[in-house]
N, C-alpha and C positions, 0 to 999 in steps of 0.2 A: 504494500500500500504506500503510495507516494505522499498522500496528504497527511498532515500532522493529526495526531489523535486528539482532537478537540471536541468540545460539546457540539459544535456545529457540524463537524464532519463525521461524528460517530453516534452520539447520543440521539440527535434529532432523527437521523435515518432509522436507527433501531426502534425508537418509540413510534415512528411513523409506520414502520413495518409491522410492529406489534399490534397497533390499533387497526390497521388495514386487514391484517390476518384474522383478528378476532371478529371484525365486522362481517367477514365472509363466512367464517366457520360457525360462529355461535348463532345458529338458526335451526328451526325445526326442519330437518331434511332426512332423506333416506339413510345417509351414512350415520348421522347422529342417532337416529332411531335404532339402527342396528347395534351401535356401540352401547347404547343405554340398555338394550335388552340383554346383550351378552353380559354386561356388568351386573344386572339384576340376577341373572342365572349363575354368575360366577363361573362362566364357561369360557376357557381360553382367553381370559381378559387381557393378559399381557400381550398375547399374540395379536389380538384385535387392535389394541392401542398401537403396537409397533407397526402393523400393516398400514393403518390409516395415517399415522404420523410420518412414516418413512415415505409413503406415496405422496403426501402433501409436500414434503421436503424436496423430493425429486421434481415435482411439478413446479414448485417455486423457483428452484434453481434453473430449470429449463426456461421459465419465463424471463428471469433476470438475465440469462445468457442470450436471450433474443430469439429463442426458437418459436416464439409467437408469430413471427413473420412467416415461418414455414407453414404453421397451422392455418393462417389466414389464406394461404395460397393452395390449400388442400381441402376444399369443401367436401369433396367426395368421401374422404376419410371420416370427417365429422358426421356425415350423413349415415354411414354404416354404423358408427358408434351410437348415433341417435336412436335408430330403430332397434339395435341390439339392447341398448339400455332400457328402452321402453318395454320391450318384451320381458327383460329380467325383472324390472320393477313391478310390472303387472303380475308376474308369477309369484313374486315374494309377497305382494299385496294380497293375492288370493290365499296364500298360506296363513297370513296374519288374520284375514277375515274368518277363515275356518277356525283358527284358534279362539277368536273372539266369540264365535257362535258356540263352540264346544266348551270353552271355559276351563281354567286350571288355577291351581293355587301354588304358592312357592314351594310347598312340600312335595308337589307332584312333578318337579322338574328333573327328576333323576334321568330319564331318557334323553333330555336335552343336553345334559352334561356329557353324555356318552358320544355326542357328535364328534367325529374325528377332527383333529387339528387341520388336516388337509381340506376338509369341507369348509371349515370356518375361514381358513386362509383364502380359499377360492371365493367365498362369498364376500369377504372384506375387500379383496382386489376388485371384484365385479362392481361393488358399490362405488368405488373410486374411479376406476378406469373406464367404465361403461357409461359414465355420466358426461355428456358433452359440455354441460355447464361448467364442469371442473376445468376444462381447457380454456373456456372463455373467461372465467373469473380468475382462476389461479394463474394460468399462464399469460393470457393477454392482459388482463386488468392489472394484476400485481406487477407484471413485467413492465407495463407502461408507467405505473406509479414509481417503480424502482428507478427507472431511467431518469426521472426528474432529479435524482440525488447525485447524478454524475457517475463517472466510471468506477470510482472507489466507493462512494456512498451507497450505490445500489446493492453492493454485497452486504453492507451493514443492514440495509433495509431487508434483504433476504433473511439475515440472521434473526431480526426481530419477528418477521412473519413465521419463521420456522419455530421459534420459541413459543409463539402464540398457538401454533398447531399442536406441538407436543404437550403444552400445559393444558389445553382444552380437552384433548382426547384422554389424557391421563385423569383429569378431574372428573370427566364424564364416566369413564369406565370404572375407576376405583371408587368414586363417590357414589355410584349407583347402589352400592351395598347398604348405604345408610337409609335407603328407601325400602329395604327388605321387610320391615314390619308392616308397612302399608300393603305390600304385594303378597302378604300371606293370605289376603282375601281374594277369592275367586273374582269378585266384581272388579277389583283394581286391575287385574290382568286382562279382563275382558275390555275394560275401557282403554288400557294401553294398546292392546292389539287392534282395537277398532280405530284408534288414532293412527297407528302405524299403517294399517290398511288404507286409511283415507289419504295419508301422505303419499304412500307408494302409488296409488291409483291416480292421484292428482298430478304427481310428477310425470307419470307415464303418459297421461293425456296431454300435458303441457309439451312434452318432448315431441309428440307426433302432430301437434296442432299448428 
């Protein structure tokens, strides 16, 4: 880094990246709903956090490095991702809707914990990489915001955005366990799964509309 490590050259880009990252991540979405549910089940939580955070970090770095220009010039790729993502979200939404109708309590989650780490890994990757909005928001938007901080400052911006991603997914996944007493009731799980189903279906419709 050629610039001196001053408040203007480091702290401001880091705080800007942190705020921008949180503004994009902290929202009710498919990925967050998945992390929350895995956290409540205490099923492969560390793996889910790592998959989501590392994926975000890769996308942030790609955006800051300027790969967003390539994405803008490859609309066909985003089109394929859009339809694949919509199909995946609709399928996951149907499963959530079925769980909401059937109902379950926290003590009945033994079978869910038996889901293989490979299945959880694949689902986590799908939630991130099959969402075209991720490329538009994380790569293009954050990449554009980072460029405003100059050739050196943009990497400090990326660091701030990366910290935001790691902190949020860790808090969501680990913190979910504190909601366990609430989700010992069957009605609470039905409400959560109904909300998850609604989010998945809504996002699937938005992707193809």
